[in-house]
N, C-alpha and C positions, 0 to 999 in steps of 0.2 A: 504494500500500500504506500501511496505517497503521503507526505505530511505537509499540510498547509500549502498546497501547490497552486491554489487559485490566484491568478494575477489580478491586479486592480482593474476596475471597470475601464474599458477603452484601451487597455494595453494589449498588444499582440502577444499571444501565449509564448512564442518561441524567442522573444527578444531578450537581450541581456537585462534590461530594466525589469521586465516581468520576472525573470528568474531570480534576480537579486531580492525581490520582495518576498520570496519564500524564506521565512525567518530561520527555520532550522538549517536550511542550506547555507544561508548567509553566515550564520554563526560557525558552522563547520568550516566554511571557506576561510574565514578570518583566522580560525585556530590553525588551519593548515598553513596559511601564509606566515604566521609568526614562527611556527615550528620549522618551516622550510628555510626561512632566513637563517636560523641557527644551524640547520643542517648544512647549508651551503658555506657558512662560515667555517664549520668543522672540516668540510671537504677541502677547502682551500688551505686551511691551517695544517691539515694532515699532510698534504703534498709538500708544503714548505718544511714541515717537521722532518719528513723522510729525506728531503734533499739536504737538510742540515745534518742529519745523523749519518748520511752516506757520502757526503762531500759532493753532491750534485749528480747522483746516479739516475739516469733515465730508466734503466732496467728496474731499479728498486721501486720507483714510482709506479711503473707498469705492474709490478708484482703485487704491491699493496692494493692497487685498484682491482686487479684480477681476483685477489683473495676476497675483497669486499663483495664482488659480484658473483663469485663462484657458487655460493649457496643458492643464488637465483637459478643456476643451472641444475643443482642437485635437488633442491627442495621447493622450487617455485611451483611445480605442478601439484605438489602436496598442499601448498598454500591455497591453490585454487579449489581443491577438493574441500578443504576446511572452510573456505569462504562460502561454498554452497551448502555445507553440512551444518555449520555452526552459526549462531547469531553473530552477524558481522560487527555490530557495535561492541559486544563483549570481547570478541577476538581482537579488535583494534585497541581496546583498552589495555590488553595484555601486551601486545607487540610494542605499542608506544611507550609503555612503562619500561619494558626491557631495553629499548633503544636509549631512553633517558639514562638508565643505569650505566650503559656502555659509555656514553659521553662523560658522565660524572667520573667514572674510573679512569678513563684516559686523561681527563683534565687533572685529576689528583696526582697521577703518576708524572705528568709533565711538570706541574707546578713544583712538586717536591724534588725534581731532578732525577728520578729513578726510572724514567721511561727508557726503553730500549727498542731497537728495530723489531726483534721477535715479539715484544709486547704489542707494538703497533700492528703487526701482522695478525696476531691472535685476536685482538679486539676488532680488527676489520672483518674477520670471519664471523665473529659474534654479531656485529652489526648487520652483516649481510644475511645471516640466518634469520634474524628477526624481520628484516626487510622482505625476504622471500615470502613470508606468510602475510606480512602487512600489505604489500602492494596489491595483490588481487582483491583482498577484502576492501581496501580503501577505495579503489576505483569502482568496484562493483556496488559500493554503497551509494554512489552519486545518483544513479537512476532511481534508487529507492526514495530519494529526498525530493524529487521534482516530478512534474508531469512528463509524459512521454515526449510531447512536442517541445519540451524544454531541455531534453537530454543533450542535444548538440551544443546549445548555448552553455549548459552547465559544464560539459567537458571542456569547452574552450575557456570558460572562466577559470576552471581549475588549472588549465595550462597557463593562463595569464598570471595567476597568483604564483605559480611555480617559477615563472620567468621574472616576476618582480623580485622574488626571493633570490633568484640567480643573479640579479643585478646588485641588490643590496648586500647579499651575503658575502661574496668574495671581496667587494669593495670595503665592507666593514671589517672583514677579516684582515685585509692588507693593512688597514690603519691600526687595528688592534694589535696585530703581531708586531708592527713597527714600534708601537708605543710600549707594550707590556709583555710581548712574547706570545707563544702559541698556547700555553696552558690555559689562560683565562678564556680563550675562544671556546675551548671544549666545555668549560664550565657554563658559559653563557648558553651554549646549545642545550645542555642538560636542563637548564631553567626554562628554555623556550618550549619544551615539551608540555609544560603545564597548560599552555594555551589550547593545544589540540586536545589534551585530556579533558579540559573543561568543556570544549565544544562537543566532544563525544558523550560526556556525562549528561549533558542537557538535551541530547536527542531522545525523545520519548520512546522508550523500548516498545510500547504497544503500537506506536505509529509506523515503525519500519517493519516491513514484512519479514517473516522468517524465511530465509532462502530455501530451506529444506522442505517447505510446505507447498511449493509451487506445483509439484507433481510427485505422486507417490513413486516408490521404487528406490533402488540403490543409487547412491551418488558415485557413478563410475567415471573414471578419467577417460576411458576409451570412448565414451559418448561424445566428449568434447572434440577428440580428434576426428571422429566420423562426421561431426557437424561441420567442422572447418573444411575437411576434404570434400564434402558434398555441397558446400555453399561457396561459389566463386567470389561473392562479395566479401567473404571472410578469408578465403585462401590467398587472394591477391595481396591485401595489406599485411597479413601475417608473414607471407614469404618475403615481401619487400623489406619490411622492417628487420627481418633476420639479417639481410645483407648490410643494410644501412647501420643497424645497431652494432654489428660486429666490426665493420671496417671504417665506417664514416663518422660515427659519433663517439670519438675518443678524445674530445677536446679537454677533458679533465687531465689528460696526460700531456697532450701536445702543447696546450697553452702555457702550462707551467714550464715545460722544457724550452719553449721558444723564449719565454721571458728570462730564464736563467742562463741558458747556454748560447742563445743566438744574440739577444740584445744585452746580455750581461747586466740585467736589472734585478731589483729586489722585489719585496712583497708589494710595494705600492704599485709598481708597473704591472705586476701580475694581476692585481685587483682591477686595474684599469682595462686590461685586455679582457678579463672575464666579464666586466661590466659592459663592454662594447658588444660582446657576443650575446649576453643576456638582454641587452637593450633591443637588439634586433629581434630576439626571440619574443620579447614583450609586444613589440609592434605586430609581429606575426600572429600572436595569440589573440590580441584585440581585434585584428582584422577577421580572424576566423570566428570569433565570438559574435561579431556583428554581421557576418555574412547572411544574406537573405536566401541563398541557394543551398540545398542540402549537399553534403560532401559526396564526391563522385570518384570513381576509380581513375578517370582521366585527369582530374585535378591532382590526385595523389602522384601519378606517374610524372606529370609535368613538373610538379614541385620537386620531386626527387632528382630528376635530370638537372634542374636548375641548381639544386643544392650541391650535387656532385661537381658540376662545372665551377661553381663558386669556391668550393673547398680546394679543388685542384689549383685554381688561380691564387688562392690564399697562400699556398706553399711557395708561390713564385714572387710574392711581394718583397721588394728589396729592403725596405726600411720599416722602422717602428710605426711611423705615422700611417703609411699605406696599409700596413698589416692591421693596425687597429681599425682603420676606416672600413676595410673589407670585412672585418669580423661582424659588422652590423648586418649587412645583407646575408651573410652566411648564417647567422643566428636566426634571422627572419625566415629563411628557407627551411632551416632545420625544424623549426617549430611548426611551420605549415605542414611539413611531412608528417611529423609525429601526431599532431592534433587531428589532421585529416584521417590518418590511419586509425587512430583511437576512436574517433567518432564513427567511422564506417563500421568498426568492430562492434561498438556499443549499439548501433542502430540495427544491425542485421543479426545479432546473436539471439538465440532462443533464451528468454529470460531465466528459465530454470537451469541453464548451463552457463550463465554469465560469469560466475566466479572461475569455473574451470577453463573456459575459453580465454578469459583475460589472463589467467595464469600462463597459458600457452603463448599469448601475445607478448607478455612481459618476459617470458623465458627467452624468446627469440630476440626481443629488443635489448634486454639487459644481460641475458645469460650468455650472449656471445662475447661479452666483454672479457671473460677469462681467456679467450683466444685472442681477441683483438688488441687488448691493452698490452700484453707482453709483446705481441708482434710489433705494435707501434713503438714500444720501448727499444726492442732490438733493432728495428729499422732506423730509429732515431740515433741510437748509439753508433750504428755502422755508417749511415748515409746522412744523418742529420734530421731533425724534426720536420724540416720543409718537405723532404722526400716522403715522409709518412703521411703528411697532409695530401700531397698529390696522389699517392697510392689510394688513400681512402676515398678521395673524390672520384677517381676514375672507376673504382669498383662500384660505388654507389650509383653513378650515372649508367654504367653498363648494365647493372642488374635491372634498373628501371626500364631501359630500352628492351631488354630481353623479355621482361614480363609484359611490356606493351605488345611485342610481337606475339606472345602466347595469347594475350587477351583478344587480339585481332583475329588470330587463327581460330580461336574458339568460337567466334561468331560467324566465321565465313561459311561453314556448311549450312547454318540456319538461314542465311540470306539467300543461298542459292537453291534451297530445297523447295520443290514445287508440290510436295504432298499436302493434301487437304483432307478435311473430314475430322470427325470427333477424335479419332485415335491420334492424329497428328497434333491436334490442338491440345489434347490431354498430355502429350509428351513434352510440351514446352513448360519449363519450370517458371515459377513466378519471378525468380531473380533475373532470368534471361529477358523476360518481357519488360521488367523494370529498366534494365540497362538499354534495351532497344528504345524505350520511350525517351531516354536521356540522350540518345544519339551516340552511345558508346559501343 
């Protein structure tokens, strides 16, 4: 069930304004914003801490990033099953508390001077394990809080707050690290979790539907794979984000390496680069949130090709100024890709499979990082971080073009077929008719 989803009189249901009038969603969104600012502060400070502990090793940054995302590969699908089997609000209260404890411990170790690289590695795994369960439940909760025609706007608003945090977090981390060191950053993040815990605690437990009651029967993970494989509107975004997430979206590694090893700058410059990338992402999220047209596969493929070209060009920028300027459109394109893919998945998934399908989506989006991040680190150490950016961009654009060819080929037999009659009409799936009506 939705909670307080009715927009004010005269407002269009799917608009950003109408979606923000849903009190329970607005409170949840603000809690997520506060917590994500702290999370991005910690991510930036963690990279700087690892670089300090190792004397500037790109491979070490790649390893700690991979360890943080490795649990997404190992346990992300289990998190999707739990999101469909357990009350999502209760599950999120547990995972958010666990992540707050991780930040608190890392902060205390750093402030007391007892932190070591193995400790950072171990805590990165702990954070990633909690995130693997948290991610599917957190994203599956959003459609429970708004009406169906507000889902696309809600997803885009969630992306917008994420990118606001991505702007403010690294910038604040750079200033804080420069002033007082990395330890206080981790402690600030621990406190920031109180905001999202409050937002979750105030969601009325009787107003959010219990995911396991949508349809009787066992909560099987295999059902999610069958659903994705049998629904082209799901298969295309899931496949595309697998390539982009693994090879293209490794900026948490490349930006820190470019700042330290290419431009020989410190925490403040790193914060500015991260803010430029996130600023473009914010613009992309706001554009997606205010879009009047529903997300389409064509838009997703076009945005991915543009993202790949821009990322490859970013690796060729000669100076700090041009590199920073191009990070804005790169961030813009990256968020258009991920927001469109997320919205397509949310709109076309069978509601009783939402948690499991989203766990697959985030598995391929984030779970490829244990492969991509070390690869970026190795390429950066061998050829420089610029080469890693060019490689990621080329792979992202090529995968989009390949999927476009597949999507075109998939429709070609239907266009040329002259069969008529009830049997032929009955053999046409609903999603094929939808794509035809959109000209795809």
